[in-house]
C-alpha positions as CSV (number, residue, x, y, z in Angstrom):
1,I,-18.2,8.7,-102.5
2,T,-18.3,6.6,-99.5
3,W,-17.2,6.4,-96.1
4,T,-16.8,3.9,-93.1
5,V,-15.6,4.7,-89.9
6,A,-12.7,2.1,-88.4
7,G,-14.0,0.2,-85.1
8,R,-18.3,1.0,-85.9
9,T,-20.7,-0.4,-87.7
10,A,-23.2,0.9,-90.2
11,D,-26.1,1.4,-87.1
12,E,-23.5,3.3,-84.9
13,K,-23.2,6.7,-84.4
14,P,-19.3,7.7,-84.7
15,L,-17.6,10.2,-82.3
16,L,-16.9,13.4,-83.4
17,T,-13.3,12.2,-82.7
18,D,-13.3,9.4,-84.8
19,K,-11.6,8.8,-87.8
20,V,-13.8,8.6,-91.0
21,S,-12.8,7.2,-94.1
22,F,-14.0,8.8,-97.8
23,T,-13.3,6.2,-100.6
24,C,-13.9,8.4,-103.9
25,T,-14.7,5.9,-107.0
26,L,-14.5,6.9,-110.5
27,A,-15.2,4.4,-113.5
28,S,-13.4,5.8,-116.5
29,D,-11.4,4.4,-120.0
30,V,-8.7,7.1,-119.6
31,K,-7.1,6.8,-116.5
32,P,-7.3,10.1,-114.5
33,S,-3.9,12.0,-113.7
34,R,-4.6,12.6,-110.7
35,M,-7.1,12.9,-107.5
36,H,-8.4,16.3,-105.5
37,W,-10.5,16.5,-102.7
38,K,-12.4,19.6,-100.8
39,T,-14.2,19.5,-97.7
40,G,-16.9,22.4,-97.6
41,A,-19.3,24.1,-100.3
42,S,-17.8,26.9,-99.9
43,S,-14.0,25.7,-100.1
44,R,-12.3,26.9,-103.2
45,R,-8.9,25.0,-102.1
46,Y,-8.7,21.2,-103.2
47,H,-5.9,19.1,-102.2
48,Y,-4.3,16.5,-103.8
49,G,-4.8,13.1,-102.9
50,V,-3.3,9.8,-104.0
51,L,-4.5,7.7,-106.7
52,Y,-5.1,3.9,-106.9
53,T,-6.0,1.6,-109.7
54,G,-8.8,-0.8,-108.9
55,D,-10.7,-3.6,-111.4
56,T,-9.7,-2.4,-115.3
57,G,-11.4,0.8,-115.5
58,V,-11.7,1.8,-111.9
59,Y,-9.9,4.9,-110.3
60,T,-10.2,5.5,-106.3
61,S,-8.8,8.1,-104.3
62,V,-8.8,8.0,-100.1
63,K,-9.4,10.6,-97.6
64,V,-9.3,10.6,-94.1
65,S,-10.5,12.8,-91.9
66,T,-11.3,13.8,-88.0
67,L,-15.6,14.0,-88.1
68,S,-16.0,17.4,-86.2
69,L,-13.9,18.6,-89.0
70,V,-16.4,17.6,-92.0
71,L,-19.8,17.7,-90.0
72,K,-22.8,18.6,-91.7
73,K,-19.9,19.9,-94.4
74,E,-19.9,18.9,-98.3
75,I,-17.4,16.5,-99.4
76,A,-16.2,16.7,-102.7
77,C,-13.0,14.8,-104.9
78,R,-12.6,15.5,-108.6
79,A,-10.5,13.5,-111.0
80,K,-8.2,15.3,-113.9
81,F,-7.5,14.0,-117.6
82,G,-5.3,16.4,-118.5
83,N,-7.1,20.3,-118.1
84,T,-10.3,18.0,-117.9
85,F,-12.0,17.7,-114.2
86,E,-14.3,15.1,-113.4
87,A,-16.2,16.3,-109.7
88,L,-18.0,14.1,-108.0
89,Y,-19.4,15.4,-104.3
90,S,-20.9,13.5,-101.7
91,K,-23.0,15.1,-98.3
92,I,-22.3,14.5,-95.0
93,D,-25.9,13.3,-93.3
94,F,-24.9,10.7,-90.4
95,E,-25.6,12.4,-87.0
96,P,-22.8,12.3,-84.8
97,A,-23.0,10.7,-80.8
98,L,-21.6,13.5,-78.8
99,D,-19.0,12.8,-75.8
100,C,-20.2,14.5,-72.6
101,P,-17.7,16.4,-70.6
102,Q,-16.7,15.7,-67.6
103,L,-18.0,17.1,-64.6
104,D,-17.1,19.7,-61.9
105,A,-15.2,18.5,-59.8
106,R,-16.4,19.2,-56.0
107,P,-14.1,17.9,-52.8
108,Y,-14.5,15.4,-50.9
109,T,-16.0,14.0,-53.9
110,T,-14.9,11.1,-56.4
111,L,-16.5,10.8,-59.9
112,E,-16.4,7.3,-61.5
113,Y,-16.7,7.4,-65.8
114,Y,-17.4,3.9,-67.3
115,D,-19.3,2.3,-70.1
116,T,-21.9,0.2,-69.8
117,E,-22.2,-3.4,-72.3
118,E,-24.5,-1.3,-74.6
119,G,-21.7,1.5,-74.7
120,V,-23.6,4.3,-72.6
121,S,-21.6,6.7,-71.0
122,K,-22.2,6.7,-67.3
123,A,-20.9,9.1,-64.8
124,K,-21.2,7.8,-60.7
125,V,-20.2,9.8,-57.9
126,A,-18.5,8.5,-54.4
127,C,-17.0,9.6,-51.2
128,S,-13.3,9.9,-50.9
129,E,-12.9,10.6,-47.7
130,E,-14.0,9.6,-43.7
131,Y,-16.3,10.9,-42.3
132,T,-17.8,12.3,-44.7
133,V,-21.7,11.8,-46.8
134,L,-23.8,12.0,-49.9
135,Q,-26.0,15.1,-49.9
136,D,-28.2,13.3,-51.9
137,S,-28.2,9.6,-51.8
138,S,-30.7,9.3,-54.6
139,D,-28.6,11.3,-56.8
140,V,-25.5,9.0,-57.4
141,I,-25.4,8.1,-61.3
142,A,-26.0,9.9,-64.2
143,T,-26.3,8.8,-67.9
144,C,-24.9,10.8,-71.0
145,D,-27.2,11.6,-73.6
146,S,-25.4,11.2,-77.1
147,G,-27.6,12.9,-79.0
148,T,-27.5,16.5,-76.9
149,G,-23.3,15.4,-75.2
150,K,-25.3,16.5,-71.9
151,W,-25.7,14.6,-68.4
152,D,-28.8,14.3,-67.5
153,S,-28.1,15.1,-63.5
154,S,-24.7,17.2,-62.3
155,L,-25.1,14.4,-59.4
156,T,-25.2,15.2,-56.0
157,S,-21.5,16.1,-54.0
158,C,-19.9,14.7,-50.6
159,L,-20.0,16.7,-47.3
160,K,-18.2,16.6,-44.7
161,M,-19.5,15.2,-41.3
162,V,-19.0,17.4,-38.4
163,A,-17.5,13.9,-36.9
164,P,-16.6,13.0,-34.3
165,A,-18.7,15.5,-33.0
166,T,-21.0,15.7,-29.7
167,I,-23.7,17.8,-28.4
168,G,-24.0,18.5,-24.1
169,I,-26.2,19.3,-22.3
170,S,-25.8,20.7,-18.8
171,L,-27.8,21.0,-15.9
172,S,-27.4,22.4,-11.9
173,Y,-29.6,22.1,-9.4
174,I,-28.9,23.4,-5.9
175,N,-30.7,24.0,-2.5
176,L,-30.9,20.0,-2.1
177,S,-31.2,18.7,1.2
178,D,-29.0,15.8,0.8
179,K,-25.6,15.7,-1.2
180,Y,-26.0,14.9,-4.5
181,C,-22.8,13.4,-6.0
182,A,-20.8,14.4,-3.4
183,D,-19.0,10.7,-3.3
184,S,-18.8,7.3,-5.2
185,T,-22.3,6.0,-4.1
186,S,-24.6,8.7,-4.6
187,E,-23.0,9.3,-7.6
188,A,-23.8,6.0,-9.0
189,E,-27.1,5.9,-8.2
190,V,-27.5,9.6,-9.9
191,I,-25.8,8.5,-13.1
192,S,-28.1,5.1,-13.0
193,I,-31.3,7.1,-12.9
194,L,-29.8,9.9,-15.4
195,N,-29.2,6.7,-18.6
196,N,-32.0,4.5,-17.7
197,C,-34.9,7.0,-17.0
198,A,-34.0,10.7,-16.9
199,F,-32.3,11.0,-20.4
200,P,-33.9,8.1,-22.1
201,S,-37.3,9.7,-21.5
202,V,-36.0,12.5,-23.1
203,N,-34.5,10.8,-26.2
204,D,-38.1,9.4,-26.6
205,N,-39.0,13.2,-27.8
206,M,-36.5,13.7,-30.1
207,E,-36.6,13.6,-34.1
208,C,-32.8,13.4,-34.3
209,I,-32.9,9.6,-32.1
210,T,-35.7,8.3,-34.8
211,D,-34.3,9.8,-37.9
212,A,-30.5,8.7,-36.3
213,T,-28.7,11.5,-36.9
214,C,-28.2,11.8,-33.4
215,E,-27.0,8.8,-30.4
216,F,-27.4,9.0,-26.7
217,D,-23.8,8.4,-24.9
218,P,-24.8,6.9,-21.6
219,D,-20.9,6.2,-21.0
220,A,-20.6,10.1,-21.0
221,S,-22.9,10.9,-18.5
222,T,-21.6,13.1,-15.6
223,C,-22.9,14.4,-12.0
224,V,-20.9,16.8,-10.1
225,Y,-21.2,17.8,-6.6
226,S,-20.9,21.8,-6.1
227,Y,-22.2,24.8,-4.6
228,D,-24.0,28.1,-5.9
229,S,-21.8,30.8,-6.9
230,N,-21.3,31.8,-3.2
231,Q,-20.4,28.7,-2.2
232,E,-22.8,28.1,0.5
233,S,-25.8,26.1,-0.8
234,D,-25.6,22.4,-1.7
235,G,-26.1,21.1,-5.4
236,M,-25.4,19.2,-8.0
237,R,-24.6,20.0,-12.0
238,I,-25.7,17.0,-14.3
239,S,-24.5,16.4,-17.6
240,G,-25.8,14.5,-20.9
241,S,-23.8,13.6,-24.5
242,W,-25.3,12.9,-27.7
243,K,-23.3,11.9,-30.6
244,F,-24.5,14.4,-34.0
245,L,-24.4,11.4,-36.8
246,G,-25.9,13.3,-38.9
247,T,-24.3,15.9,-41.9
248,P,-22.9,19.6,-41.9
249,L,-26.0,21.0,-42.8
250,Q,-28.0,19.0,-39.7
251,F,-25.9,20.2,-36.9
252,G,-27.5,23.1,-35.9
253,T,-31.0,22.1,-36.5
254,V,-30.3,19.1,-34.3
255,K,-28.1,21.3,-31.5
256,K,-31.1,23.1,-31.5
257,E,-34.0,20.1,-31.0
258,I,-32.0,19.0,-28.0
259,S,-31.2,22.0,-26.0
260,A,-34.8,22.8,-26.5
261,A,-36.2,19.3,-25.1
262,F,-34.4,20.4,-22.0
263,S,-36.0,23.6,-21.6
264,S,-38.5,21.9,-19.4
265,F,-36.6,19.0,-18.1
266,D,-37.6,16.9,-14.7
267,L,-35.3,15.0,-13.3
268,G,-37.5,12.2,-12.6
269,C,-39.3,10.3,-15.6
270,S,-42.0,10.0,-17.8
271,D,-44.8,7.2,-16.8
272,N,-44.2,4.9,-19.7
273,R,-40.8,4.8,-18.1
274,R,-41.2,4.2,-14.6
275,K,-43.4,1.3,-15.4
276,E,-40.7,-0.3,-17.6
């Protein structure tokens, strides 16, 4: 008994879903009346097979089956001559190539499946919506192990960014001798100090500026002339804003970092900023 797999060479592992053609060849001076097939050593049932006549004295029958149904089982065919049977057996000894199942779907994420020129199955992850970001940019391609039918990675997912998002800081100053920000001229002067010196001095010490998870927005800086709660003391209220550029998992950390940076905020400038 011999077998072939359509579309695959002898050195390629067939898939479990491939059709395998088994050919039973019998050399006999007498033409058999029938050919029968069975799958599995424990099976007692033989199935009728079509008899083909080849060269003189050579008779064949072909059985086609899905590999998954015959894997690691014994294939047998027998020829009937009147009341006599001639049986031939063959053991399946090739290893199939196993397909990897599709990976679990996840929100905001597209999974693309493809085969390389070498026939290796791959899966690639990409973000499918605006304002989404990869949770782990180093884990975006998985390879299917055809020997085990398992992926070498479950792949990362995409996260929805808190975007567009801002983190604001607001501070009040009272009992000031001058009415800062009471008019457009003094307001422009204070905002210039904030944007060119005071806020940048704080930015120098913020990690989110360095790792690009936040960005100072000078256009959002404000200064408003105000009073205290009793409407008695002159003062001003300043505010600054930072654009959040990270992932949802980073939002809380960045917000705390910006808040902490202003725990000892000085409306003046750091030494290095003064030199500039």
